[in-house]
C-alpha positions in Angstrom: 45.3 -79.8 28.3 45.2 -77.9 25.0 42.7 -80.4 23.6 40.4 -79.8 26.6 40.5 -76.0 26.0 40.1 -76.2 22.2 37.4 -78.9 22.2 34.6 -76.6 23.4 35.8 -73.7 21.2 35.9 -75.9 18.1 32.5 -77.3 19.0 31.0 -73.8 19.4 32.5 -72.7 16.1 31.3 -75.8 14.3 27.8 -75.3 15.7 27.8 -71.7 14.6 28.9 -72.5 11.1 26.3 -75.2 10.8 23.5 -72.8 12.0 24.7 -70.2 9.5 24.6 -72.8 6.7 21.2 -73.9 7.7 19.9 -70.3 7.8 21.3 -69.7 4.3 19.6 -72.9 3.0 16.3 -71.8 4.5 16.5 -68.3 2.9 17.5 -69.9 -0.4 14.5 -72.3 -0.3 12.1 -69.5 0.5 13.4 -67.5 -2.4 12.9 -70.5 -4.7 9.3 -70.9 -3.4 8.6 -67.3 -4.1 9.9 -67.7 -7.7 7.7 -70.8 -8.2 4.6 -68.9 -6.9 5.3 -66.0 -9.3 5.8 -68.4 -12.1 2.6 -70.3 -11.3 0.6 -67.0 -11.2 2.0 -65.9 -14.5 1.2 -69.3 -16.1 -2.4 -69.1 -14.8 -2.7 -65.5 -16.2 -1.3 -66.6 -19.5 -3.8 -69.4 -19.7 -6.7 -67.2 -18.8 -5.8 -64.6 -21.3 -5.9 -67.1 -24.2 -9.7 -66.6 -24.5 -9.8 -62.9 -23.5 -9.8 -59.8 -25.7 -8.4 -57.7 -22.8 -4.8 -57.6 -24.0 -5.9 -56.7 -27.5 -8.2 -54.0 -26.2 -5.5 -52.4 -24.1 -3.0 -52.6 -26.9 -5.5 -50.8 -29.2 -6.2 -48.1 -26.6 -2.5 -47.5 -26.1 -2.0 -47.3 -29.9 -4.6 -44.7 -30.5 -2.5 -41.7 -29.2 0.5 -43.1 -31.0 -1.3 -43.1 -34.3 -3.0 -39.8 -33.7 0.4 -38.2 -33.0 1.2 -38.6 -36.7 -1.7 -36.4 -37.8 -1.0 -32.8 -37.0 -4.6 -31.9 -36.6 -5.0 -34.6 -33.9 -1.9 -33.7 -31.9 -3.6 -31.1 -29.7 -6.2 -33.7 -28.7 -3.4 -36.2 -27.7 -1.6 -33.5 -25.7 -4.9 -32.5 -24.0 -5.7 -36.1 -23.2 -2.4 -36.7 -21.5 -2.7 -33.4 -19.6 -6.2 -34.6 -18.4 -4.7 -38.0 -17.3 -2.0 -36.1 -15.3 -4.8 -34.4 -13.3 -6.6 -37.6 -12.5 -6.4 -38.8 -8.9 -3.3 -40.7 -8.0 -5.4 -43.8 -7.0 -6.8 -43.9 -10.5 -3.4 -43.8 -12.1 -2.2 -46.5 -9.8 -5.1 -48.7 -10.7 -4.3 -48.1 -14.4 -0.8 -49.2 -13.8 -2.0 -52.3 -11.9 -4.3 -53.2 -14.8 -1.5 -52.8 -17.3 0.9 -54.9 -15.1 -1.7 -57.7 -14.8 -2.5 -57.7 -18.5 1.0 -57.4 -20.0 2.9 -59.1 -17.2 4.3 -57.9 -13.9 7.9 -58.8 -14.8 7.8 -56.7 -18.0 6.6 -53.7 -16.0 9.3 -54.2 -13.3 11.9 -54.5 -16.0 10.6 -51.3 -17.7 10.8 -49.4 -14.4 14.5 -50.3 -14.0 
């Protein structure tokens, strides 16, 4: 009698646990696929940047205000330049961020934001 009552309950519980485990496996596999896709994209970008001057150009552009900041007569120009950038439209600043993220790596930008 007890076995007849417990049998369906055990069957339901087993089925539930199996579905939960299957769901977790599916979520895990999807996360792994996303990681692989990100990795593939970064590898492609790294390969493409081997023959490009883009990274060097952007590094040079970002270094100019840094160097100018050490020359007192140039400091007002650096400050005015950053003030001008602050007044640029938001879409322009977002695109600059996207360009930088694409050039120097999305993961580095995400880590910087944290």
